[in-house]
C-alpha positions in Angstrom: 53.7 125.7 128.0 54.0 123.8 124.8 51.2 121.5 123.6 51.8 118.9 121.0 49.3 116.3 119.7 49.6 112.8 118.4 49.6 112.4 114.6 46.1 110.8 114.7 44.7 113.9 116.4 46.6 116.2 114.0 45.1 114.4 111.1 41.6 114.8 112.6 42.2 118.5 113.2 43.3 118.8 109.6 40.0 117.3 108.5 38.1 119.9 110.5 40.3 122.6 108.9 39.3 121.4 105.4 35.6 121.7 106.3 36.1 125.1 107.9 38.0 126.4 105.0 35.3 125.2 102.6 32.6 127.0 104.6 34.7 130.1 104.8 35.2 130.1 101.0 31.5 129.7 100.4 30.7 132.6 102.7 33.5 134.7 101.1 32.2 134.2 97.6 28.8 135.3 98.7 29.7 138.4 100.7 33.5 139.1 100.2 33.7 138.9 104.0 36.2 136.5 105.6 34.2 134.9 108.5 37.6 133.8 110.0 38.7 137.4 110.3 39.2 138.8 113.8 35.7 139.4 115.3 33.4 138.5 112.5 31.8 135.3 114.0 31.5 137.0 117.4 29.8 140.0 115.8 27.4 137.7 113.9 26.4 135.8 117.1 25.7 139.2 118.8 23.7 140.3 115.8 21.5 137.2 116.1 20.3 138.4 119.6 20.4 142.2 119.4 18.6 142.4 116.1 15.6 140.8 117.7 15.0 143.8 120.0 16.7 146.5 117.8 15.5 146.4 114.2 17.9 149.1 113.2 21.0 147.4 114.6 23.7 146.5 112.1 27.4 145.4 112.4 30.5 146.9 110.8 32.7 144.4 109.0 35.5 146.9 108.3 38.7 146.4 110.3 38.6 149.9 111.8 35.9 152.2 113.2 32.9 151.5 115.3 31.8 147.9 115.8 28.1 148.5 115.0 25.5 151.1 114.5 21.8 151.7 115.1 19.3 154.6 114.8 18.0 156.5 117.7 15.2 159.0 116.8 16.5 159.0 113.2 20.1 159.7 114.2 22.8 157.2 113.5 24.4 155.9 116.8 27.8 154.3 116.7 28.2 151.3 119.1 31.3 149.8 120.7 31.1 146.0 121.3 33.3 143.9 123.5 33.0 140.1 124.1 34.8 138.1 126.8 35.0 134.3 127.2 34.4 133.0 130.7 34.5 129.5 132.3 32.1 127.8 134.6 33.5 127.2 138.1 34.0 123.5 138.7 32.5 123.4 142.2 29.5 125.7 141.8 28.8 125.3 138.1 28.4 129.1 138.0 30.2 131.4 135.6 32.9 133.7 136.8 32.9 137.5 136.1 34.3 138.8 132.9 36.7 141.7 132.1 36.3 143.6 128.9 39.5 144.8 127.2 40.1 148.2 125.6 43.2 149.7 124.1 44.3 152.4 126.5 44.8 155.0 123.7 41.9 153.8 121.5 38.5 155.3 121.1 36.6 154.6 124.4 33.8 157.2 124.5 30.6 156.0 122.9 26.9 156.7 123.4 26.1 153.0 123.4 28.1 149.9 124.5 27.3 146.2 124.1 29.3 143.9 126.3 28.9 140.1 125.9 30.0 137.1 127.9 30.3 133.8 126.2 31.1 130.3 127.3 34.8 129.6 126.9 34.2 126.0 125.6 31.1 126.3 123.5 31.3 130.0 122.6 27.5 130.2 123.3 26.4 133.7 124.4 25.6 133.8 128.1 24.8 137.5 128.8 24.5 140.8 126.9 24.8 144.1 128.6 23.4 146.8 126.3 24.3 150.1 127.8 22.8 153.3 126.3 21.6 155.7 129.0 23.6 158.8 129.3 24.3 158.3 133.0 25.5 154.7 132.6 27.6 155.5 129.6 29.2 158.3 131.6 30.1 155.9 134.3 31.8 153.6 131.8 33.7 156.6 130.3 34.8 157.8 133.7 36.1 154.3 134.6 38.0 153.9 131.3 39.5 157.4 131.4 40.8 156.7 134.9 42.3 153.4 133.7 43.9 155.2 130.7 45.4 157.8 133.1 46.7 155.0 135.3 48.2 153.2 132.3 49.9 156.5 131.2 51.3 157.0 134.7 52.8 153.5 134.7 54.3 154.2 131.3 55.8 157.5 132.5 57.5 155.6 135.3 58.7 152.8 133.1 58.3 153.0 129.3 58.7 149.2 129.0 55.2 148.9 130.5 53.7 150.8 127.6 53.9 147.8 125.2 50.9 146.2 126.8 48.2 148.8 126.3 45.2 146.9 127.6 42.8 148.5 130.1 39.9 146.6 131.6 36.3 147.3 132.3 35.2 144.7 134.9 31.8 143.1 134.7 31.2 143.9 138.3 30.9 147.6 137.3 28.1 146.7 134.8 26.2 144.8 137.5 26.0 148.0 139.5 24.6 150.2 136.8 21.3 152.0 137.6 17.9 151.4 136.1 18.6 148.1 134.4 16.0 145.8 133.0 16.5 142.2 132.1 14.9 139.8 129.6 15.9 136.5 128.0 16.2 136.0 124.2 17.1 132.6 122.8 18.4 131.6 126.2 20.7 134.7 126.5 20.1 137.1 129.4 19.9 140.6 128.0 20.5 143.4 130.5 19.6 146.9 129.3 20.8 149.9 131.2 
């Protein structure tokens, strides 16, 4: 469905663009990192919270590879991060459940995952699932490998279906993980499992 705006609104949006580009240029001159690149701002908002309980946590600004890293008993640990925007339900005011997208044939096995839900309108973080126990990571691996196999099976039956290579990890699976503890940091619920 097409969406066109009136010229007055287009002019206002263009004013915002000028401000955003100026801030982007300032950040780029300082760091050589384009804050408007794919997941940069999302990763920075996650960093703001996770670094408060994991002093060794750092984010990767390269386009490929792991999303972040940390140290566990002096061993570098690679971290996969996924964020999903969710809306409040109009009647209840509660947020719906998220789905976290992976590429079916991408790297899906990690020893730590960070899954984040954010408000669709404000982009404010709502909840962080920081998954690092061997048992819980194994449950995530098992689910994602089963989704990969299902995607491959659909592709074998009809190769046209292989163009869309997204598989989903539903938030409901994260809510069922064993041994989780919850705390709140800067208004964000952090679930560690």
